[in-house]
C-alpha positions as CSV (number, residue, x, y, z in Angstrom):
1,L,4.2,1.6,18.0
2,P,3.1,-2.0,17.8
3,R,1.9,-3.7,14.6
4,M,-1.8,-4.4,14.5
5,M,-3.1,-7.6,16.4
6,R,-4.0,-9.0,13.3
7,P,-1.3,-8.1,10.7
8,S,-2.5,-5.9,7.7
9,F,-0.9,-4.0,4.8
10,L,-1.8,-0.8,3.1
11,V,-2.6,-1.2,-0.5
12,H,-4.6,0.4,-3.3
13,A,-7.9,-0.9,-4.2
14,T,-6.9,-1.8,-7.8
15,S,-4.1,-3.8,-6.5
16,H,-3.8,-7.3,-8.2
17,L,-3.4,-8.5,-4.6
18,L,-7.1,-8.0,-4.2
19,L,-8.4,-8.5,-7.6
20,H,-6.6,-11.4,-8.9
21,E,-5.0,-13.5,-6.0
22,E,-8.1,-14.7,-4.6
23,D,-7.5,-13.0,-1.3
24,A,-4.6,-15.3,-0.7
25,A,-2.9,-12.9,1.5
26,R,-5.8,-12.9,4.0
27,K,-6.7,-16.6,3.5
28,L,-3.1,-18.0,3.5
29,L,-1.2,-15.5,5.7
30,G,-3.9,-13.8,7.9
31,F,-3.0,-10.3,6.5
32,T,-5.9,-7.9,6.5
33,P,-5.6,-5.5,3.6
34,L,-6.2,-1.9,4.4
35,I,-7.6,0.1,1.3
36,A,-6.0,3.3,0.6
37,G,-6.3,6.0,-2.0
38,H,-9.0,6.6,-4.6
39,R,-9.8,3.9,-7.4
40,S,-9.6,6.6,-10.0
41,H,-5.9,7.3,-9.8
42,P,-2.7,5.8,-8.4
43,L,-2.0,5.5,-4.9
44,R,-0.3,8.7,-3.7
45,A,1.7,9.3,-0.6
46,E,-0.8,11.9,0.8
47,D,-3.5,9.4,0.5
48,A,-1.5,6.7,2.4
49,E,-0.5,9.2,5.1
50,K,-4.2,9.8,6.0
51,D,-4.6,6.0,6.9
52,L,-1.2,5.7,8.7
53,K,-2.2,8.8,10.6
54,R,-5.4,7.3,11.7
55,L,-3.7,4.1,12.8
56,E,-0.9,5.8,14.6
57,A,-3.8,7.6,16.6
58,V,-4.9,4.4,17.9
59,G,-1.6,2.9,18.7
60,C,-1.1,0.8,15.5
61,R,0.6,0.7,12.0
62,P,0.3,-2.2,9.1
63,A,3.1,-4.5,8.5
64,C,3.9,-2.8,5.2
65,I,2.9,-0.5,2.2
66,V,2.5,-2.2,-0.8
67,L,3.0,0.0,-3.8
68,E,2.4,-1.4,-7.6
69,V,4.4,0.5,-10.2
70,P,2.7,0.5,-12.6
71,H,-0.9,0.2,-11.5
72,R,-2.1,-2.3,-14.1
73,E,-5.9,-1.6,-13.4
74,L,-5.7,1.8,-14.0
75,G,-4.0,1.5,-17.8
76,C,-0.5,0.7,-16.3
77,E,-0.5,4.5,-15.0
78,S,2.6,5.0,-12.8
79,V,3.7,7.2,-10.2
80,D,6.5,9.7,-11.0
81,F,9.8,9.4,-9.0
82,D,9.3,12.2,-6.8
83,E,6.2,10.3,-5.7
84,L,8.4,7.1,-5.1
85,V,10.4,9.4,-2.9
86,A,7.5,10.5,-0.9
87,F,6.4,7.1,-0.3
88,R,10.1,6.3,0.9
89,V,9.9,9.4,3.2
90,L,6.3,8.5,4.7
91,A,7.4,4.8,5.3
92,D,10.5,6.1,7.3
93,K,8.5,8.6,9.1
94,Y,6.0,5.9,10.1
95,Q,8.4,3.0,10.6
96,V,6.6,0.9,8.2
97,P,8.4,-1.3,5.7
98,L,7.6,-0.2,1.9
99,H,7.3,-2.9,-0.6
100,V,7.4,-1.7,-4.2
101,D,6.0,-4.3,-6.7
102,G,7.6,-3.2,-10.1
103,A,6.9,-6.6,-12.0
104,R,5.4,-4.7,-14.9
105,L,7.4,-1.7,-14.8
106,F,8.7,-1.9,-18.3
107,E,5.1,-2.8,-19.9
């Protein structure tokens, strides 16, 4: 499948890229954030897959999936290892690169 005409990335609504980076991905790189998941809990692979299926149905896919581990805005709540593996499987299934931002992993 082709990438979207305007590059995009799949990201959780509480991502620091959206809340603390002043929309730099869009303004500097031209990337459109595609918000996935529910604000009340960390992004789950099943949530991301819903959006990937919708995009696939119209012949598109994002440039990457951005997963923050832990989710700073959710009290540093993290996903467990099995969920990380599920994201890897999902990314492979849809041929979308997976970026795991673990800058605060040990906080």
